[in-house]
N, C-alpha and C positions, 0 to 999 in steps of 0.2 A: 413482145419490152418488158421483161419484170421490174416491175420498180418497189424498190426498197420500199413499205413505208416510216414512216417515222420514226420513233419510241416515243407510246402516247407516257409521258407523265402522269404516276399513281398518283392518284384524290388522297389531298393529305387527310389522315382521318378525323371525323372532323372532333373536339375535345366535350367528356361532358359536361353537362354544367355542371356548372357551383355547385357543389352543396350546404344547404345550408349553414349555417351554424349550428352549433348544437349545444348549448349550459349544461354542464352536470358542474351540481356542488357536490363536492365532497367533505360528506360529516365528516370531521375530527374530532377523539374527546383533547378536551384538552388537561392534561398533567394535574392530575389536584398535586399543588401546592406544603399542605397541609404536610406529607407525609413525606416531602424530604423533609421540611421546616424540620418537624419532629425528629428528623432521624441527625438535624445537625445537632439538633440541642444536645439527643441521645452522642453524638461521639464529643462534643465538644465539655457535655458531661465526663467521661470516659477519661479524659486527659487531662478536667482539672482537680476530679477529687483526687490520684495519686499527686499531685504534685500539689496538694493543697495539707496529705496527710504526713509530705517526706519536711514539708516546712515546718509541722507542728513537732515533727522528731529532731531536725536542726533547731529551732529555738522553740520549749516546749513553754517558755512564758505569755506564747504569742496570744493563745485569748485569753490571760490577764494582763498585756497590753491592751490589748486590744479595749479591754472596758475601761483603764488608765489610760491610757494614752498619753503618760505623763512624765513616764521612762525614757532615761537615758544608757544603752551601751560605752562600756567602756569598749575601743576599735587602739587594738598594737600594734604602730606607725614602728619604730623599732624596739624591742624586747629584749634588752639586755638582762633581764635576770636579777636584774634588782628591786632592793625595796620602795625605791623610792621611784619619783615619777615626776615628766614638765607633760601641760597640757598646750594640746597645738589645738588654738581658735584659728578659724581665718573672717579674712573680712572681706571679698569680693562682689562686685560692682557697686553699683549706688547706692547710696546710703541713705534712705529710705525708709521709712513707719508705717508706709503698708503689710498686706501681706506677702509673704512668703514660700513658707513652706505646708508641704503637707501637712496636716496640723494644726497650720492661723495661727503660726505662729510669726511676727516681725523679727527685718536682721536686731532691732533695739532687743526684744523681747527673748529671742535666741542663746543669741551672746554672751547677756546676765544670768540666763540660767545656765550658763556653759562658767560663766563665772562663780558663780554657787557654789556648785557643786567643787571645783575647785579648788573651793575656799575649804571646803566641809570637811575634806579628803585630808587628814595630816598625811598623808604619802605623798602633797602634791607638794613639791620644791615652789615653782613656778609655773607664769605661763609666757610661751611663746608665742605672738601675736604677729600674723599674715595677716599680710597685708596688698590690696590689691586692689584701689579703686581710685579714682578721678576722686571724689565724695559726694554730693549728694545734698539731703535738708539739713537747717537748718539744726531744726533742734532736735533729731534722728543722731548727728554728729557727738550735741549735746552729751546728749540722753550718756551714747556710749563712752562721750570723757570720762562723763562722773563715774561711771558705774565701775572703769579700770582706777579712775583713782581712789574709788571708795575700796574696793577692794587689792591695792597695794596696802592703803592705812592699817583698814580692819585687818587681814589676817595676818599683817606683814611677809606676804612673800611678794617676790615680783613676776613684775613683766617686762620681756623682752622681745620691741617691735621689728619687725623685716622688713623692708621696705621692698616689692616685689619691682617691678616691670613700670607700675603707676601708682605714685599713692599722693595725688595733689589732691591741695584742699581741703576739705573734707578727712580725704583720707591722711593729709598728715595732720588733722588736725586734733582724728582721736591717741593719734603718737606721740602727740607732746604730752603726754605726766605719764610716758615707760619708764621707765627707770633708766635704761639701755632704745638708743636704736642705731639700727644698720644697715645700711643698705648697698646696691651697686652702683659702683660709680659712674651707669650710667641710667640706671631709674629717675623717672619725670618725677620730678615733687614739686616742696614749691604752691605757689598758685595762692600765695595769701589772703585771702580775701572776700568777700562779698559781694554776691551780681542777683540783680532781680531781674528779669526777664518779661516784653509782654510786646505787641502789635497794635502800631494804631492801625488800623481799615478802613478809616474814615471813607479816603477819599474812594475810594475800589468804591465801596458802597454808592458811592455817589457817582457816581461816574454809571454804576445801572441803574441809577432809580433808587434807590433803597434809601427811606428815611429812618432812623432809629424812635420807637417809641419809651418814651423812660417812666416813668414814677418813682421817687426816691423819700425818706421822707427826713431826709439828712444835707446838704447841699454835699457831704461828698464821700457821700453812700457809691455811689459808681465811679470813685475815683479810681481806678482802676481799671476802667471802662478800655475796649480799644475803637469805643466809636463815634467816641468822641472829636468834634477836632481844635488843633489844633490849639488857635485860639480861645479856647472855653477848655480847656487845662488850665482849674487854678495853681497860681504859683503855690497858695499854699497845699495845696494837694505834693505838686511835685517834692515841697521843705518837707513835707511829713514821709513820704519813702523813701524820700535818700536819709531822713531820720534812724530811718527803723534799717539801711544799711551799716550807715555807720554806727550807731546802735550795736550792731552782733560783729563788725570791721570790729572795735573795741575790747568784745569777747576774746575774737576770737586772736589778737594778739596777745590777752591777759594770760589767756591759757600755755600760748608759744611760750612766755613769759614765766614763768611762775613753774613749768614744767619743766624748762630746760636750767631754768636753773636749782630747780632741785634734782638736777639726777648729776649738776655740776657739786654740785654743796656737798653729796657725801665725799664723809674722808676719806672712806679706804675706795679700792678702785673710780675716784671723781667721771663723768662725766665729760666733755663738750663744753665751755664758755661759750654763751651767744657773742657773736663780735656786735663791737661797741654798735658801728654805723648799722647792727642789721632790723631795725625796723623800717630803712631806706631800699631795701630790697620786699619790705611783705605790701604790695606796691601791685598784687594779682600774678605777678610775671611767673614764668616757670623756670626750674632750677633743673640740671642733671646733680647725682649723687657728690656729686665733686665738688657744685661747685658748695652746693648744700652746707656739705664737711668743715668749708672752708670758712661759712660765717656759720661753721654753730649749729645751724638747725638737725647736725644728728652727728651719731657720738661717733662712727668708726664704717671705716669702708669692706665690703664684704658681700658672701655672699649667703646663703640662709645656714651650712654646716660652719659660714663665722659663729652667726646669733648661738650658732648649737652653743658649740667652744664659751663665746663669752658665757651666757648662763651659762656655762659649769663651772667657770672662771668667778663670778657674781657668787655663786655658791657656795666655791671655797672645796671644792671639787676635783675634785684628780682629773677628771674630766666626759665628755657626756658616757663616757660607759659605766659610769656609778649611776642614772637610769636613763627610767625608758618614757619612751615616749609615745603619749597615748592621743587619742581625738575622742571626742562625747559627737556621737552620733542618736541619732532618732533611730529607733526598732524598724522592724519590720512590720509594720500592722494587714492582717491579712484583708484587709475593708479595701486594703489599694487597690489588691487587682481587683475587683469587685466595681470602682469606679475607673478604669480601664475597660469595661464594657458597658458603662452607660450612656447617654448623651448629654453630651448640654443644650444647656435650651438657648445659650449664647451665638447667635448667630454674625459671623462679622466676615468682611473681607480684609485678608490679612494681603501684602504685596513687599517680598524676601529683595529688598536692595543690597547684600549681600553683608551687612552688618547688621552689626546692632548698637542701638540706638535706644534710652533712655528716656522712660514714660515721666517726661515734666510736669510740671502744673503751674497752672497760671497764679502769675500774684505770690507764687511762697518763694521766702529766702534759701538760699541754697546758697553752699560751697562748691560751687564750679569753676571749671577751665571756661570759659568766655566761648571753646569752639561744642559743646556741650549744649546748649542753648540754640548754635543755630538751627 
C-alpha cells in the first residue's frame, strides 16, 4: 500500500549576518562666498552707475547742491503761465522743534526758510498755508506764529490759511495771525488751551518693592518726578506748574484775539469778527468748522479751491489764473542714495499698532487735544 509522504516544508533561508554599518565621511568643498559677494557688488555697481548718470543729466546742479545742501527748488503745482506766484506751504503732523527732514532742518526752520524765500521773490504775491495738524509744542508753535506775523508785516504780503481735516490747538494757533482763514464745515479745530501731562507710578513701584533714591540740589528739582507719593508732592510745585500753564494759555488767547482783530479790522475785505463770548469757548473744547465760523475763529467756510479763490480776491485779481501755484522743495541729494545702503547703529523694537502716535516728551508744554497724550 503506497502511502504518500507528506510534503516537507522547505526550510527558510538563513538570513545573512547583519552587516556592520560603515561610516563614510564625504568631503564637500564649501563654496567660496567671496566670489559671490564680489559679483553682487559688481552687478549693483552696474545698476547704480547709469542711475547716477541719468540723475546728473536731469539735475546738472546735483554736485553743487551736494556741497551746499541749502538750496531749494521751485516746483509748479499749477502753471498758469503767469508772471506772479503764490507759494503753498504745508504744516502736517505734530508741530515740533525736533529734526524732521534729511538735511537736519526742524519743522520751524523749514517753514522759516520757505517764508524767507517767498519774501525775497518779488514775483510772489502771497502764501497759502495748508494746515493739517493736531498741534504740538508750545515753543515751536509760537515760533511759527511769529514767523508768519513777521512775514506779513515786513514783506506786506498776505498769508491765507486753509484748515484741512484737523487744525486744532497749536494747529489753530499758527493760523491765528493769517490775513484770512478758510476751513471746511467738518474741519476739527478749536481746542484752545494748554496741557502738560505725566504719570505717577509710585503705587506700582511700591507693589514690586522698588524705592526711589533721589539726590537733589533744591526742593523743587524733582517737582515733575513720577515716583513721588501723592502726599510728597508739594503744593508749591503744583502751583508753579499751573502758573506755567496759565501763562502759556494767556499767550494763546492773546494771539487769537490780536490775529482775529487784525483780520477783521481791514477796511477792504474785512475778516469775520470774534464773537463777544469767544473766550468762554476757549476752554479746550474742539469745534467743527461751522461752529468756529459762527464764533469768528475762522473767516470763511469752503475747501482748498475756495481758499485759492479768496487769495485772488484779496490780491484784487480776477482769478486764480492770474498767478502760478508753486512749492519750495529740497533738491535731490546724491548722498541720499548711499544713506539707503548704509546700516543704522540704532537697534530698537517697534510695534505697529496701525496708527501713528506722536512722540511726546514728558514735562513739556503742549498745544494738543488731551486724547493725543493718553
